[in-house]
C-alpha positions in Angstrom: 6.9 23.3 6.6 5.3 20.2 8.1 5.4 16.9 6.1 2.2 15.9 4.4 0.5 12.8 5.9 0.2 9.9 3.5 -3.1 9.4 1.8 -3.7 5.8 2.6 -6.1 3.8 0.4 -7.7 0.6 1.7 -7.9 -2.5 -0.4 -11.3 -3.2 -1.9 -11.0 -6.6 -0.3 -11.0 -5.2 3.3 -13.3 -7.2 5.5 -11.5 -10.5 4.5 -8.6 -11.8 6.6 -5.9 -10.2 4.5 -6.3 -6.4 4.5 -3.8 -3.9 3.2 -3.5 -0.2 2.7 -1.3 1.6 0.2 -0.1 5.2 -0.1 2.0 7.0 -2.6 5.4 7.9 -1.0 7.1 9.6 -3.9 7.3 9.3 -7.6 9.3 6.0 -7.3 7.8 4.3 -4.2 4.6 3.0 -2.8 4.0 2.3 1.0 2.2 -0.8 2.1 0.9 -1.7 5.6 -1.5 -4.1 7.3 -4.8 -2.5 8.3 -5.0 -4.7 11.4 -1.5 -3.8 12.6 -0.8 -0.2 11.5 1.4 0.3 14.5 3.8 -2.4 13.3 5.2 -0.3 10.5 5.1 -0.4 6.7 7.2 -1.4 3.7 8.2 0.9 0.9 8.1 -0.8 -2.5 9.5 0.5 -5.8 6.6 1.6 -8.0 7.5 -0.5 -11.1 7.5 -3.9 -9.4 4.4 -2.9 -7.3 2.5 -2.0 -10.4 3.5 -5.3 -12.0 2.4 -7.2 -8.9 -1.0 -5.4 -8.9 -1.6 -6.2 -12.5 -0.7 -9.8 -12.0 -3.0 -10.0 -9.0 -5.9 -8.6 -11.0 -5.5 -11.5 -13.4 -6.3 -13.9 -10.6 
């Protein structure tokens, strides 16, 4: 069986200078990469701290 390609989602702020994409990796991790440098790799972040970061960022 072939691995399933990640379903990357682009930030709603794409078009500015800081663009990111995220994809679910598994139940416990989220993958994050730079839209302008996809070939430079990604980071995997634990879901709980990532969710806290996103909620914090939404507050401005």
